[in-house]
C-alpha positions in Angstrom: -204.7 -230.8 -131.4 -205.1 -227.4 -129.9 -208.6 -228.2 -128.7 -207.7 -231.4 -126.9 -208.0 -231.2 -123.2 -206.3 -233.5 -120.8 -206.6 -234.2 -117.1 -203.4 -234.5 -115.1 -203.1 -236.4 -111.9 -200.4 -236.0 -109.3 -197.4 -238.3 -109.9 -197.9 -241.6 -108.0 -194.5 -243.2 -108.1 -192.7 -240.8 -105.8 -195.6 -240.2 -103.4 -196.2 -243.9 -103.0 -192.6 -244.6 -102.3 -192.5 -241.9 -99.7 -195.6 -243.1 -98.0 -194.4 -246.7 -98.0 -191.1 -245.6 -96.5 -192.8 -243.6 -93.8 -195.2 -246.5 -93.1 -192.3 -249.0 -92.7 -190.6 -246.6 -90.3 -193.8 -246.2 -88.3 -194.4 -249.9 -88.1 -190.8 -250.5 -86.9 -191.2 -247.8 -84.2 -194.6 -249.1 -83.1 -193.2 -252.6 -82.9 -190.3 -251.4 -80.8 -192.6 -249.5 -78.5 -194.7 -252.6 -78.0 -191.7 -254.7 -77.3 -190.2 -252.2 -74.9 -193.6 -251.7 -73.2 -193.9 -255.5 -72.6 -190.5 -255.6 -71.1 -191.3 -252.7 -68.7 -194.8 -254.0 -67.9 -193.8 -257.6 -67.2 -190.5 -256.6 -65.7 -192.3 -254.4 -63.2 -194.6 -257.2 -62.1 -191.7 -259.7 -61.9 -189.7 -257.2 -59.7 -192.7 -256.7 -57.4 -193.1 -260.5 -57.1 -189.5 -260.8 -56.0 -189.6 -257.9 -53.5 -193.1 -257.9 -52.1 -195.5 -260.3 -50.5 -199.3 -259.8 -50.2 -201.0 -260.3 -46.9 -204.6 -260.0 -45.7 -204.8 -258.5 -42.2 -207.6 -260.4 -40.3 -208.0 -258.1 -37.3 -208.6 -254.4 -36.6 -205.6 -254.1 -34.2 -203.9 -251.7 -36.7 -206.9 -249.5 -37.4 -207.1 -246.8 -38.8 -203.8 -247.5 -40.7 -204.9 -251.0 -41.7 -208.5 -252.2 -41.2 -209.6 -255.8 -40.8 -209.7 -257.5 -44.2 -207.4 -255.0 -45.9 -204.9 -256.4 -48.4 -201.4 -255.1 -47.9 -198.1 -255.3 -49.8 -195.1 -256.0 -47.5 -191.5 -255.7 -48.6 -189.3 -258.8 -47.8 -186.7 -257.7 -45.3 -184.3 -259.1 -42.8 -184.9 -258.4 -39.2 -181.7 -256.4 -39.0 -183.3 -253.8 -41.4 -186.2 -253.0 -39.1 -186.3 -249.6 -37.6 -188.6 -247.7 -35.2 -192.0 -246.9 -36.6 -192.0 -249.8 -39.1 -195.2 -251.8 -39.5 -193.9 -255.4 -39.7 -195.1 -258.9 -40.4 -193.7 -261.5 -38.0 -194.4 -264.9 -36.5 -194.0 -265.7 -32.8 -195.4 -268.9 -31.4 -195.7 -267.4 -27.9 -198.1 -264.8 -29.4 -200.1 -266.8 -32.0 -199.5 -270.3 -33.2 -199.0 -270.8 -37.0 -200.1 -267.3 -38.0 -198.6 -264.1 -39.1 -199.0 -261.0 -37.0 -198.9 -257.3 -38.1 -197.8 -254.7 -35.6 -195.8 -251.4 -35.4 -192.3 -251.4 -34.0 -192.0 -248.7 -31.3 -188.7 -249.7 -29.7 -185.6 -251.7 -30.7 -182.8 -253.4 -28.8 -181.3 -251.1 -26.1 -184.3 -248.7 -26.0 -186.3 -248.1 -22.9 -190.1 -247.7 -23.5 -192.9 -246.7 -21.1 -196.3 -245.2 -21.1 -197.6 -242.7 -20.6 -196.1 -239.3 -20.1 -198.7 -236.5 -20.8 -200.7 -239.1 -22.6 -197.9 -240.1 -25.0 -195.6 -243.1 -25.4 -192.1 -242.5 -24.2 -189.0 -244.0 -25.7 -185.6 -243.3 -24.4 -187.1 -240.4 -22.4 -188.6 -238.7 -25.4 -192.4 -238.3 -26.0 -193.4 -239.7 -29.3 -196.0 -238.1 -31.6 -198.1 -240.8 -33.2 -200.5 -239.2 -35.8 -201.4 -242.7 -37.0 -203.4 -243.5 -33.9 -207.2 -243.2 -34.0 -208.3 -239.6 -33.5 -208.7 -238.7 -29.9 -207.4 -242.0 -28.6 -204.7 -242.5 -25.9 -201.2 -243.8 -26.6 -202.0 -246.7 -24.3 -205.0 -247.7 -22.2 -202.9 -248.4 -19.2 -199.6 -247.4 -17.7 -196.8 -250.0 -17.7 -193.5 -250.0 -16.1 -190.4 -249.0 -18.1 -189.2 -251.9 -20.3 -185.6 -252.1 -21.5 -185.6 -253.9 -24.8 -182.9 -256.6 -25.0 -180.5 -256.4 -27.9 -181.8 -258.2 -31.0 -185.4 -257.8 -30.0 -188.3 -255.5 -30.7 -191.2 -254.0 -28.8 -194.4 -253.8 -30.9 -197.8 -252.2 -30.5 -201.0 -252.1 -32.6 -202.2 -248.7 -33.7 -205.6 -249.5 -32.2 -204.2 -249.6 -28.6 -207.5 -250.4 -26.9 -208.0 -253.8 -28.7 -204.5 -254.8 -29.7 -203.0 -257.9 -28.2 -199.4 -256.6 -28.6 -196.3 -256.4 -26.4 -198.3 -255.0 -23.5 -200.3 -258.2 -23.4 -197.1 -260.2 -22.9 -195.2 -258.1 -20.4 -195.1 -261.0 -17.9 -193.5 -263.3 -20.4 -189.8 -264.1 -20.0 -189.0 -261.8 -22.9 -191.1 -258.9 -21.4 -193.3 -258.8 -24.5 -190.5 -258.4 -27.0 -190.0 -260.3 -30.2 -186.8 -261.4 -31.9 -185.7 -259.5 -35.0 -185.3 -262.9 -36.7 -189.1 -263.4 -36.4 -189.7 -260.6 -38.8 -190.2 -261.5 -42.5 -191.5 -258.4 -44.1 -192.3 -254.6 -43.7 -195.7 -253.3 -44.8 -195.3 -250.6 -47.3 -198.8 -250.0 -48.8 -202.5 -250.9 -48.4 -203.6 -252.0 -51.9 -207.2 -253.2 -51.3 -209.1 -251.2 -50.7 -206.6 -248.7 -52.0 -205.1 -246.5 -49.3 -201.6 -246.1 -50.9 -198.2 -246.1 -49.3 -198.0 -245.8 -45.5 -197.0 -242.4 -44.2 -193.5 -242.1 -42.8 -193.4 -242.4 -38.9 -191.8 -239.0 -38.4 -192.4 -239.1 -34.6 -189.5 -241.5 -34.3 -187.0 -239.3 -36.2 -185.7 -237.7 -33.0 -184.4 -241.2 -31.9 -182.6 -242.0 -35.2 -183.2 -242.6 -38.9 -186.5 -244.2 -40.0 -186.8 -246.6 -42.9 -186.9 -245.4 -46.5 -189.7 -246.5 -48.8 -189.1 -249.5 -50.9 -189.2 -249.5 -54.8 -193.0 -249.7 -55.0 -193.4 -246.3 -56.6 -190.7 -247.1 -59.2 -192.4 -250.4 -60.0 -195.7 -248.5 -60.4 -194.1 -246.1 -62.9 -192.5 -249.0 -64.9 -195.9 -250.8 -65.2 -197.7 -247.6 -66.1 -195.1 -246.7 -68.7 -195.1 -250.2 -70.1 -198.9 -250.2 -70.5 -198.8 -246.8 -72.3 -196.2 -248.0 -74.7 -198.0 -251.3 -75.5 -201.3 -249.5 -76.0 -199.8 -246.7 -78.0 -197.7 -249.0 -80.2 -200.6 -251.3 -80.8 -202.9 -248.5 -81.8 -200.5 -247.1 -84.4 -201.5 -249.6 -87.2 -205.3 -249.0 -87.0 -204.9 -245.2 -86.7 -202.4 -245.0 -89.6 -204.7 -247.1 -91.8 -207.7 -244.9 -91.0 -205.7 -241.8 -91.8 -204.5 -243.2 -95.1 -208.0 -244.2 -96.1 -209.3 -240.7 -95.2 -206.6 -239.1 -97.3 -207.4 -241.4 -100.3 -211.1 -240.4 -100.1 -210.4 -236.7 -100.1 -207.8 -236.8 -102.9 -209.1 -235.3 -106.2 -207.5 -235.3 -109.8 -205.6 -232.2 -110.7 -207.2 -230.5 -113.6 -204.8 -229.4 -116.4 -205.3 -226.5 -118.7 -206.4 -227.0 -122.3 -203.7 -227.8 -124.8 
């Protein structure tokens, strides 16, 4: 029997068991990743639907911050939450009937506002830097007498001061161009189509008091993105693992044993 040669192959029982165990664990983890990803992805959209409302701005009165036809996301807020510098969505029948209006709040109840001092808007005696205005434009195309904003009301201007029908166009009204806080339904946070991103903080008003903090939009974006990655990654595990196993099977060779 000394001349008999044999060919040994690697034991299959233990290796197969290990591979199956590893495969089951991988499948469970991939399933968990997909489930968690769906929760984050759908939860992010559900959160956004509860907190934000989309609007299409029909005019160019807020250029260059928001151009005509831009699609914006506005956070649902109560009028009491509005602060100086906010771009808000409101409805006032004395301005426009049955239509939403988008303008920037430049003064709140108790403030005095006038224009212009050295070419700048003046609120409570302080000159306001407004970097969001069109480059080279004036803070206002006309001077107007100092207005004291009644409590519970807002004074609003468009960023395109030359063509905006804002509070300055209603100075002869009984409310001196101001709008009730209760008329506000939302605060614009981002321009999403075409994508311009989150509006910049109106830092020029910080000398008068705190400005509004951004809403949860960035957190929602992270949740949606993380959810998409987990869903795609978990879903891709099965095909990738199968391809790797097939590749290993093709490259496997019998182990040659010595002559016995």
